[in-house]
C-alpha positions as protocol buffer text, in pm:
chain_id: "A"
residue {
  index: 1
  type: UNK
  ca { x: 4535 y: 9968 z: 9295 }
}
residue {
  index: 2
  type: UNK
  ca { x: 4303 y: 10248 z: 9213 }
}
residue {
  index: 3
  type: UNK
  ca { x: 4268 y: 10634 z: 9264 }
}
residue {
  index: 4
  type: UNK
  ca { x: 4012 y: 10758 z: 9521 }
}
residue {
  index: 5
  type: UNK
  ca { x: 3832 y: 10948 z: 9232 }
}
residue {
  index: 6
  type: UNK
  ca { x: 3718 y: 10615 z: 9093 }
}
residue {
  index: 7
  type: UNK
  ca { x: 3594 y: 10496 z: 9421 }
}
residue {
  index: 8
  type: UNK
  ca { x: 3411 y: 10830 z: 9532 }
}
residue {
  index: 9
  type: UNK
  ca { x: 3021 y: 10788 z: 9498 }
}
residue {
  index: 10
  type: UNK
  ca { x: 3041 y: 10407 z: 9485 }
}
residue {
  index: 11
  type: UNK
  ca { x: 2772 y: 10223 z: 9678 }
}
residue {
  index: 12
  type: UNK
  ca { x: 2848 y: 10006 z: 9981 }
}
residue {
  index: 13
  type: UNK
  ca { x: 2659 y: 9663 z: 10004 }
}
residue {
  index: 14
  type: UNK
  ca { x: 2611 y: 9414 z: 10251 }
}
residue {
  index: 15
  type: UNK
  ca { x: 2711 y: 9069 z: 10108 }
}
residue {
  index: 16
  type: UNK
  ca { x: 2454 y: 8848 z: 10295 }
}
residue {
  index: 17
  type: UNK
  ca { x: 2134 y: 9045 z: 10195 }
}
residue {
  index: 18
  type: UNK
  ca { x: 2250 y: 9262 z: 9902 }
}
residue {
  index: 19
  type: UNK
  ca { x: 2125 y: 9571 z: 10085 }
}
residue {
  index: 20
  type: UNK
  ca { x: 2298 y: 9918 z: 9986 }
}
residue {
  index: 21
  type: UNK
  ca { x: 2445 y: 10048 z: 10319 }
}
residue {
  index: 22
  type: UNK
  ca { x: 2550 y: 10387 z: 10180 }
}
residue {
  index: 23
  type: UNK
  ca { x: 2794 y: 10565 z: 9962 }
}
residue {
  index: 24
  type: UNK
  ca { x: 3152 y: 10641 z: 9985 }
}
residue {
  index: 25
  type: UNK
  ca { x: 3242 y: 10997 z: 10035 }
}
residue {
  index: 26
  type: UNK
  ca { x: 3597 y: 11031 z: 10136 }
}
residue {
  index: 27
  type: UNK
  ca { x: 3912 y: 10867 z: 10243 }
}
residue {
  index: 28
  type: UNK
  ca { x: 4037 y: 10882 z: 10608 }
}
residue {
  index: 29
  type: UNK
  ca { x: 4428 y: 10934 z: 10591 }
}
residue {
  index: 30
  type: UNK
  ca { x: 4660 y: 10917 z: 10891 }
}
residue {
  index: 31
  type: UNK
  ca { x: 4921 y: 11155 z: 10953 }
}
residue {
  index: 32
  type: UNK
  ca { x: 5189 y: 10907 z: 10837 }
}
residue {
  index: 33
  type: UNK
  ca { x: 5017 y: 10898 z: 10480 }
}
residue {
  index: 34
  type: UNK
  ca { x: 4821 y: 10571 z: 10488 }
}
residue {
  index: 35
  type: UNK
  ca { x: 4455 y: 10505 z: 10434 }
}
residue {
  index: 36
  type: UNK
  ca { x: 4273 y: 10404 z: 10767 }
}
residue {
  index: 37
  type: UNK
  ca { x: 3921 y: 10373 z: 10628 }
}
residue {
  index: 38
  type: UNK
  ca { x: 3657 y: 10530 z: 10417 }
}
residue {
  index: 39
  type: UNK
  ca { x: 3390 y: 10788 z: 10487 }
}
residue {
  index: 40
  type: UNK
  ca { x: 3033 y: 10645 z: 10426 }
}
residue {
  index: 41
  type: UNK
  ca { x: 2748 y: 10863 z: 10374 }
}
residue {
  index: 42
  type: UNK
  ca { x: 2423 y: 10707 z: 10472 }
}
residue {
  index: 43
  type: UNK
  ca { x: 2053 y: 10829 z: 10500 }
}
residue {
  index: 44
  type: UNK
  ca { x: 1800 y: 10926 z: 10257 }
}
residue {
  index: 45
  type: UNK
  ca { x: 1726 y: 11302 z: 10362 }
}
residue {
  index: 46
  type: UNK
  ca { x: 1963 y: 11355 z: 10645 }
}
residue {
  index: 47
  type: UNK
  ca { x: 2296 y: 11190 z: 10536 }
}
residue {
  index: 48
  type: UNK
  ca { x: 2520 y: 11099 z: 10825 }
}
residue {
  index: 49
  type: UNK
  ca { x: 2894 y: 11010 z: 10797 }
}
residue {
  index: 50
  type: UNK
  ca { x: 3013 y: 10688 z: 10914 }
}
residue {
  index: 51
  type: UNK
  ca { x: 3358 y: 10537 z: 10922 }
}
residue {
  index: 52
  type: UNK
  ca { x: 3451 y: 10192 z: 10763 }
}
residue {
  index: 53
  type: UNK
  ca { x: 3788 y: 10046 z: 10883 }
}
residue {
  index: 54
  type: UNK
  ca { x: 3982 y: 9967 z: 10543 }
}
residue {
  index: 55
  type: UNK
  ca { x: 4038 y: 9619 z: 10697 }
}
residue {
  index: 56
  type: UNK
  ca { x: 3674 y: 9545 z: 10741 }
}
residue {
  index: 57
  type: UNK
  ca { x: 3609 y: 9559 z: 10354 }
}
residue {
  index: 58
  type: UNK
  ca { x: 3541 y: 9219 z: 10209 }
}
residue {
  index: 59
  type: UNK
  ca { x: 3611 y: 9351 z: 9848 }
}
residue {
  index: 60
  type: UNK
  ca { x: 3655 y: 9629 z: 9638 }
}
residue {
  index: 61
  type: UNK
  ca { x: 3458 y: 9581 z: 9305 }
}
residue {
  index: 62
  type: UNK
  ca { x: 3445 y: 9826 z: 9016 }
}
residue {
  index: 63
  type: UNK
  ca { x: 3086 y: 9875 z: 9079 }
}
residue {
  index: 64
  type: UNK
  ca { x: 3058 y: 9863 z: 9456 }
}
residue {
  index: 65
  type: UNK
  ca { x: 3233 y: 9785 z: 9780 }
}
residue {
  index: 66
  type: UNK
  ca { x: 3121 y: 9475 z: 9964 }
}
residue {
  index: 67
  type: UNK
  ca { x: 3115 y: 9439 z: 10344 }
}
residue {
  index: 68
  type: UNK
  ca { x: 3000 y: 9148 z: 10566 }
}
residue {
  index: 69
  type: UNK
  ca { x: 2808 y: 9308 z: 10847 }
}
residue {
  index: 70
  type: UNK
  ca { x: 2646 y: 9670 z: 10867 }
}
residue {
  index: 71
  type: UNK
  ca { x: 2788 y: 9692 z: 11191 }
}
residue {
  index: 72
  type: UNK
  ca { x: 3119 y: 9746 z: 11059 }
}
residue {
  index: 73
  type: UNK
  ca { x: 3015 y: 10102 z: 11012 }
}
residue {
  index: 74
  type: UNK
  ca { x: 3102 y: 10308 z: 11306 }
}
residue {
  index: 75
  type: UNK
  ca { x: 2935 y: 10651 z: 11394 }
}
residue {
  index: 76
  type: UNK
  ca { x: 3193 y: 10921 z: 11320 }
}
residue {
  index: 77
  type: UNK
  ca { x: 3282 y: 11029 z: 11672 }
}
residue {
  index: 78
  type: UNK
  ca { x: 3627 y: 11174 z: 11625 }
}
residue {
  index: 79
  type: UNK
  ca { x: 3747 y: 11371 z: 11325 }
}
residue {
  index: 80
  type: UNK
  ca { x: 3987 y: 11171 z: 11116 }
}
residue {
  index: 81
  type: UNK
  ca { x: 4367 y: 11306 z: 11106 }
}
residue {
  index: 82
  type: UNK
  ca { x: 4302 y: 11399 z: 10726 }
}
residue {
  index: 83
  type: UNK
  ca { x: 4056 y: 11344 z: 10453 }
}
residue {
  index: 84
  type: UNK
  ca { x: 4110 y: 11404 z: 10072 }
}
residue {
  index: 85
  type: UNK
  ca { x: 3794 y: 11614 z: 10046 }
}
residue {
  index: 86
  type: UNK
  ca { x: 3632 y: 11707 z: 10376 }
}
residue {
  index: 87
  type: UNK
  ca { x: 3761 y: 11833 z: 10716 }
}
residue {
  index: 88
  type: UNK
  ca { x: 4147 y: 11858 z: 10720 }
}
residue {
  index: 89
  type: UNK
  ca { x: 4137 y: 11845 z: 10337 }
}
residue {
  index: 90
  type: UNK
  ca { x: 4445 y: 11727 z: 10144 }
}
residue {
  index: 91
  type: UNK
  ca { x: 4306 y: 11820 z: 9815 }
}
residue {
  index: 92
  type: UNK
  ca { x: 4484 y: 12116 z: 9673 }
}
residue {
  index: 93
  type: UNK
  ca { x: 4777 y: 12101 z: 9917 }
}
residue {
  index: 94
  type: UNK
  ca { x: 5111 y: 12205 z: 9802 }
}
residue {
  index: 95
  type: UNK
  ca { x: 5348 y: 11911 z: 9746 }
}
residue {
  index: 96
  type: UNK
  ca { x: 5718 y: 11947 z: 9807 }
}
residue {
  index: 97
  type: UNK
  ca { x: 5989 y: 11685 z: 9767 }
}
residue {
  index: 98
  type: UNK
  ca { x: 6208 y: 11626 z: 10066 }
}
residue {
  index: 99
  type: UNK
  ca { x: 6497 y: 11830 z: 9880 }
}
residue {
  index: 100
  type: UNK
  ca { x: 6275 y: 12117 z: 9895 }
}
residue {
  index: 101
  type: UNK
  ca { x: 6146 y: 12129 z: 9519 }
}
residue {
  index: 102
  type: UNK
  ca { x: 5767 y: 12215 z: 9432 }
}
residue {
  index: 103
  type: UNK
  ca { x: 5593 y: 11919 z: 9271 }
}
residue {
  index: 104
  type: UNK
  ca { x: 5254 y: 12081 z: 9239 }
}
residue {
  index: 105
  type: UNK
  ca { x: 4919 y: 12047 z: 9416 }
}
residue {
  index: 106
  type: UNK
  ca { x: 4771 y: 11726 z: 9508 }
}
residue {
  index: 107
  type: UNK
  ca { x: 4455 y: 11622 z: 9340 }
}
residue {
  index: 108
  type: UNK
  ca { x: 4395 y: 11244 z: 9385 }
}
residue {
  index: 109
  type: UNK
  ca { x: 4572 y: 10937 z: 9544 }
}
residue {
  index: 110
  type: UNK
  ca { x: 4658 y: 10605 z: 9412 }
}
residue {
  index: 111
  type: UNK
  ca { x: 4634 y: 10335 z: 9700 }
}
residue {
  index: 112
  type: UNK
  ca { x: 4618 y: 9945 z: 9734 }
}
residue {
  index: 113
  type: UNK
  ca { x: 4270 y: 9887 z: 9842 }
}
residue {
  index: 114
  type: UNK
  ca { x: 4338 y: 9585 z: 10050 }
}
residue {
  index: 115
  type: UNK
  ca { x: 4603 y: 9744 z: 10300 }
}
residue {
  index: 116
  type: UNK
  ca { x: 4559 y: 10125 z: 10251 }
}
residue {
  index: 117
  type: UNK
  ca { x: 4915 y: 10202 z: 10144 }
}
residue {
  index: 118
  type: UNK
  ca { x: 4955 y: 10525 z: 9921 }
}
residue {
  index: 119
  type: UNK
  ca { x: 5162 y: 10434 z: 9641 }
}
residue {
  index: 120
  type: UNK
  ca { x: 5134 y: 10755 z: 9419 }
}
residue {
  index: 121
  type: UNK
  ca { x: 5008 y: 11109 z: 9421 }
}
residue {
  index: 122
  type: UNK
  ca { x: 4825 y: 11272 z: 9125 }
}
residue {
  index: 123
  type: UNK
  ca { x: 4923 y: 11624 z: 9127 }
}
residue {
  index: 124
  type: UNK
  ca { x: 4832 y: 11935 z: 8913 }
}
residue {
  index: 125
  type: UNK
  ca { x: 4990 y: 12278 z: 8831 }
}
residue {
  index: 126
  type: UNK
  ca { x: 4653 y: 12385 z: 8722 }
}
residue {
  index: 127
  type: UNK
  ca { x: 4362 y: 12334 z: 8469 }
}
residue {
  index: 128
  type: UNK
  ca { x: 4563 y: 12458 z: 8164 }
}
residue {
  index: 129
  type: UNK
  ca { x: 4892 y: 12264 z: 8253 }
}
residue {
  index: 130
  type: UNK
  ca { x: 4692 y: 11932 z: 8287 }
}
residue {
  index: 131
  type: UNK
  ca { x: 4548 y: 11997 z: 7950 }
}
residue {
  index: 132
  type: UNK
  ca { x: 4855 y: 12091 z: 7759 }
}
residue {
  index: 133
  type: UNK
  ca { x: 5093 y: 11866 z: 7960 }
}
residue {
  index: 134
  type: UNK
  ca { x: 4874 y: 11587 z: 8082 }
}
residue {
  index: 135
  type: UNK
  ca { x: 4848 y: 11456 z: 8439 }
}
residue {
  index: 136
  type: UNK
  ca { x: 5144 y: 11432 z: 8667 }
}
residue {
  index: 137
  type: UNK
  ca { x: 5208 y: 11115 z: 8899 }
}
residue {
  index: 138
  type: UNK
  ca { x: 5445 y: 11123 z: 9159 }
}
residue {
  index: 139
  type: UNK
  ca { x: 5545 y: 10757 z: 9292 }
}
residue {
  index: 140
  type: UNK
  ca { x: 5681 y: 10734 z: 9649 }
}
residue {
  index: 141
  type: UNK
  ca { x: 5692 y: 10420 z: 9829 }
}
residue {
  index: 142
  type: UNK
  ca { x: 5797 y: 10596 z: 10145 }
}
residue {
  index: 143
  type: UNK
  ca { x: 5529 y: 10758 z: 10390 }
}
residue {
  index: 144
  type: UNK
  ca { x: 5465 y: 11126 z: 10344 }
}
residue {
  index: 145
  type: UNK
  ca { x: 5498 y: 11412 z: 10609 }
}
residue {
  index: 146
  type: UNK
  ca { x: 5191 y: 11618 z: 10625 }
}
residue {
  index: 147
  type: UNK
  ca { x: 5222 y: 11970 z: 10766 }
}
residue {
  index: 148
  type: UNK
  ca { x: 4983 y: 12261 z: 10796 }
}
residue {
  index: 149
  type: UNK
  ca { x: 5112 y: 12414 z: 10494 }
}
residue {
  index: 150
  type: UNK
  ca { x: 5261 y: 12136 z: 10279 }
}
residue {
  index: 151
  type: UNK
  ca { x: 5294 y: 11766 z: 10211 }
}
residue {
  index: 152
  type: UNK
  ca { x: 5653 y: 11659 z: 10201 }
}
residue {
  index: 153
  type: UNK
  ca { x: 5720 y: 11326 z: 9989 }
}
residue {
  index: 154
  type: UNK
  ca { x: 6033 y: 11137 z: 9937 }
}
residue {
  index: 155
  type: UNK
  ca { x: 6093 y: 11101 z: 9561 }
}
residue {
  index: 156
  type: UNK
  ca { x: 6399 y: 11049 z: 9357 }
}
residue {
  index: 157
  type: UNK
  ca { x: 6440 y: 11406 z: 9204 }
}
residue {
  index: 158
  type: UNK
  ca { x: 6658 y: 11286 z: 8903 }
}
residue {
  index: 159
  type: UNK
  ca { x: 6385 y: 11080 z: 8762 }
}
residue {
  index: 160
  type: UNK
  ca { x: 6107 y: 11241 z: 8553 }
}
residue {
  index: 161
  type: UNK
  ca { x: 5776 y: 11275 z: 8748 }
}
residue {
  index: 162
  type: UNK
  ca { x: 5541 y: 11388 z: 8472 }
}
residue {
  index: 163
  type: UNK
  ca { x: 5337 y: 11178 z: 8238 }
}
residue {
  index: 164
  type: UNK
  ca { x: 5370 y: 10868 z: 8446 }
}
residue {
  index: 165
  type: UNK
  ca { x: 5093 y: 10619 z: 8480 }
}
residue {
  index: 166
  type: UNK
  ca { x: 5063 y: 10363 z: 8730 }
}
């Protein structure tokens, strides 16, 4: 399990030749709140975005992501439902509990690389709050609802949510 911020910018390598295929630029997230794949930037001068299905990744290393075939990268034809940083960005969206309590603004996600399940959400109340109180992590095993104005998560509102680590 890791956060997207640790994955962003990592190179993608083909395992047979050791050739660098591109770099990870974003996550493709379904409307049901699961990671469907990765957006890969490829090219030297004119970088193009490609989609890599999370199931096609051979391994997620700390220094690179490995795939078997460069053909696993698909030209990005359709826009993904949501991404963390690009089109339909979730970064900075308001997060609310199912009970209507404001939790903060989404900053990052914790997910299980092998299956794409999001297991936690890093939220912020702003720069100064992050410095004084530390990062806040919301754990939720249930899928979230993504709306136009907010992200709704099902959390136990009686348990503390700040200063948790996954």
